C-alpha positions in Angstrom: 33.3 96.4 132.6 31.5 99.6 133.7 28.8 101.0 131.4 29.4 104.5 132.8 32.0 106.7 131.0 33.5 109.4 133.2 37.0 109.7 131.7 38.2 111.2 128.4 41.5 111.7 126.6 42.3 114.6 124.3 45.5 113.9 122.3 47.1 117.4 121.8 50.7 116.5 121.0 50.6 116.9 117.2 52.8 119.4 115.4 50.0 121.1 113.4 52.2 120.9 110.3 49.3 121.5 107.9 48.8 124.9 109.4 52.4 126.1 109.4 53.6 128.8 109.8 50.5 129.8 111.8 51.3 127.0 114.3 55.1 127.6 114.5 54.7 129.3 117.9 51.0 128.9 118.7 49.6 125.4 119.3 47.0 124.5 116.7 44.7 123.6 119.6 44.8 127.3 120.7 43.7 128.8 117.4 40.3 130.5 117.9 37.0 129.4 116.5 34.6 132.1 117.4 35.6 133.5 120.8 37.2 130.3 122.1 40.3 128.3 121.2 39.3 125.2 119.5 40.3 122.9 122.3 38.0 124.7 124.6 35.1 123.7 122.4 36.1 120.0 123.0 36.5 120.5 126.7 33.1 122.1 127.0 31.5 119.3 125.0 33.0 116.7 127.4 31.9 118.6 130.5 28.4 119.1 129.1 28.3 115.3 128.5 29.0 114.4 132.1 32.8 113.7 131.8 34.5 114.4 135.1 38.1 113.3 134.4 39.8 114.8 131.3 43.4 114.0 130.4 45.1 116.2 127.8 48.2 114.6 126.3 50.7 117.2 125.3 54.2 117.6 123.9 56.8 120.4 124.1 55.6 123.8 123.2 52.0 123.3 124.4 52.2 125.3 127.6 49.6 127.8 126.3 47.0 125.1 126.7 47.7 124.8 130.4 47.8 128.5 130.8 44.5 128.9 129.2 42.6 126.6 131.5 44.5 127.5 134.7 42.5 129.6 137.1 43.7 133.2 137.4 42.2 134.7 140.5 44.5 137.8 140.4 43.3 138.7 136.9 39.7 138.1 137.8 40.1 140.4 140.9 41.8 143.1 138.8 39.0 143.0 136.2 36.4 143.3 138.9 38.1 146.2 140.5 38.1 148.0 137.2 34.4 147.3 136.8 34.9 144.9 133.9 32.5 142.3 135.3 31.7 140.6 132.0 35.4 139.9 131.3 36.0 138.8 134.9 33.1 136.3 134.7 34.4 134.9 131.4 37.9 134.4 132.7 36.6 132.9 135.9 34.3 130.5 134.0 37.2 129.1 131.8 39.1 128.4 135.0 36.1 126.7 136.4 36.1 124.3 133.4 39.4 122.9 134.6 37.8 122.1 138.0 34.6 120.6 136.6 36.5 118.5 134.1 39.3 117.7 136.5 41.8 118.4 133.7 45.2 116.8 134.1 48.1 116.9 131.7 50.4 114.1 130.5 53.5 114.5 128.3 53.5 112.1 125.4 56.1 109.3 125.5 56.7 106.7 122.8 56.4 106.3 119.0 54.8 109.0 116.8 51.1 108.5 116.0 47.7 109.2 117.3 47.5 105.9 119.2 50.4 106.7 121.5 48.7 109.4 123.6 45.7 107.2 124.1 48.0 104.4 125.3 49.9 106.8 127.5 46.7 108.0 129.2 45.0 104.6 129.5 47.7 103.3 131.9 45.9 105.3 134.6 42.4 104.1 133.8 42.4 100.4 134.5 39.5 98.5 132.8 37.3 101.6 132.4 36.0 102.6 128.9 37.2 106.1 127.8 36.2 108.7 125.3 38.8 109.9 122.9 38.1 113.2 121.1 40.6 115.1 118.8 41.1 118.8 119.8 40.8 120.1 116.2 37.2 119.2 115.6 34.2 121.4 116.5 30.7 120.0 116.5 27.5 122.1 116.6 24.7 119.8 117.8 21.6 119.9 120.0 23.0 116.7 121.8 26.8 116.9 122.1 28.7 114.4 120.0 30.3 113.0 123.1 26.9 112.3 124.7 25.7 110.6 121.5 28.8 108.3 121.7 28.2 107.6 125.3 24.6 106.6 124.7 25.7 104.2 121.9 28.2 102.6 124.3 25.6 102.2 127.0 23.4 100.4 124.5 26.1 98.0 123.3 29.0 97.8 125.9 31.3 97.8 122.9 33.8 100.2 121.2 32.0 103.0 119.2 33.2 105.2 116.4 31.7 108.5 115.5 30.7 108.5 111.8 28.9 110.9 109.4 27.6 110.6 105.9 30.0 111.7 103.2 30.0 112.5 99.5 31.4 109.6 97.5 34.2 111.9 96.2 35.4 112.5 99.8 36.3 108.9 100.5 40.0 109.5 99.8 40.1 111.9 102.7 38.8 109.7 105.5 38.8 106.3 107.1 35.6 104.6 105.7 33.9 102.0 108.0 32.9 98.6 106.7 29.2 98.4 107.8 27.8 95.0 108.4 24.4 95.9 109.8 22.2 99.0 110.4 20.2 98.9 113.6 18.4 102.2 113.1 18.7 105.5 115.0 22.2 105.8 113.5 23.7 102.7 115.2 25.8 100.6 112.8 27.7 97.3 113.3 31.2 97.9 111.9 33.7 95.2 111.0 36.7 97.4 110.1 37.9 100.6 108.5 39.5 101.2 105.1 41.8 104.2 105.1 41.2 106.7 102.3 39.8 104.3 99.6 39.1 105.4 96.1 35.3 106.2 95.6 34.7 103.0 93.7 36.4 101.0 96.5 34.7 102.7 99.5 32.9 100.0 101.6 30.2 102.4 102.8 28.9 106.0 102.4 30.2 107.0 105.9 33.3 108.7 107.1 34.9 107.9 110.5 35.4 111.3 112.2 37.1 112.4 115.4 35.4 110.6 118.2 35.7 107.1 119.8 34.7 105.1 122.8 37.7 103.0 123.5 37.6 99.8 125.7 40.4 97.8 127.3 40.4 95.4 124.3 41.4 98.3 122.0 44.1 99.3 124.5 45.5 95.8 124.4 45.7 96.0 120.6 47.6 99.4 121.0 50.1 97.7 123.3 50.7 94.9 120.7 51.0 97.5 117.9 53.6 99.4 120.0 55.5 96.3 120.8 55.8 95.5 117.1 56.9 99.1 116.4 59.8 98.7 118.8 60.8 95.4 117.1 60.7 96.8 113.5 60.6 100.6 113.8 58.2 101.1 110.9 55.2 103.3 110.3 53.3 105.0 113.2 51.0 104.0 116.0 47.4 104.5 114.7 44.3 104.1 116.9 42.4 103.0 113.7 44.8 100.1 113.2 44.1 98.9 116.8 40.4 99.2 116.2 40.7 97.2 112.9 42.6 94.5 114.7 40.1 94.3 117.5 37.1 94.2 115.0 38.3 91.0 113.4 37.1 89.0 116.4 34.9 91.4 118.5 31.9 93.6 118.0 32.5 97.3 117.2 29.8 99.9 116.4 29.5 103.1 114.6 27.2 105.9 115.7 26.0 108.4 113.0 26.4 111.8 114.7 23.6 114.2 114.4 24.9 117.7 114.0 27.3 119.9 112.0 31.0 119.0 112.0 33.8 121.5 111.4 37.4 120.2 111.0 40.1 122.8 111.7 43.2 120.7 110.7 44.0 122.5 107.4 43.8 126.1 106.3 40.5 125.9 104.3 38.8 123.8 107.0 39.9 126.2 109.7 38.8 129.3 107.8 35.4 127.6 107.2 35.0 126.8 110.9 35.9 130.3 111.9 33.6 131.9 109.2 30.7 129.6 110.3 31.1 130.5 113.9 31.3 134.2 113.2 28.2 134.1 111.0 26.3 132.2 113.8 27.2 134.8 116.4 24.0 136.9 117.1 26.1 140.1 117.6 28.7 139.8 114.8 26.8 137.6 112.3 24.6 140.4 110.8 27.5 142.7 110.3 29.6 140.0 108.6 26.8 139.0 106.3 26.4 142.6 105.3 30.1 142.8 104.6 30.0 139.6 102.6 27.2 141.0 100.5 29.1 144.2 99.9 32.3 142.4 98.9 30.3 140.1 96.6 28.4 143.0 95.0 29.1 144.5 91.6 32.3 146.6 91.3 32.2 150.1 90.1 33.7 150.6 86.6 37.0 152.5 86.5 
């Protein structure tokens, strides 16, 4: 199996139900964080990490994603004629991302769950390892999260999970890896995942977050999981279940990601990500900090 990862999957078929009614007409992947929709942050991370083949798995109502990345020469030309060079360059550069990442789109088919889009896309990849990144996570890091995962795979030739340290009270929000061995530099041997355990039952102090290197063995487990679903029609198809099944007899690793993670999947997390991006902006940040100080200051007595 190749040690070079050039392909990635972004599952973008979810309903975004935790953000309703905001996501009733607008895909959650197109909500802005800073001056970019959240899925663009993921695409940029992949392209910056050397990925040259990105499959975005979508469902009905996600046409805005394709429109966003589709090159628009007519708009660029109009903007240049009007002297709006900065805007023209920005629109052109987003379209260029589609070419550099060779973005293709696939409509999700099969049972509900985050493992189904991975299985849909993997049919085109043969025995190649692939990256899977969720489109509602934003990472701010000197070395992109995707590149950190790729390096861990190159060192191990095994599936890799992105993990980060967590507060004990947060264990009931995440899948928590069972860590067998720590090799240093953030590389962990993992033997399974426990979904949302109580703090006293958490097998480690790490949370599994949105990032995976998936190998053909994991895809085989997804196929078996899907086959069982069609026989019994119960539950959903989860990527973590396939990883758990694979880890019972094969090596799986976790890579502690260096950087800051922003989840945008619920209202508070989304507002936090948007606020952090705004404060970090060199142009807007100082004004917003001043506004926050004014709003937090003493009120004038009536």
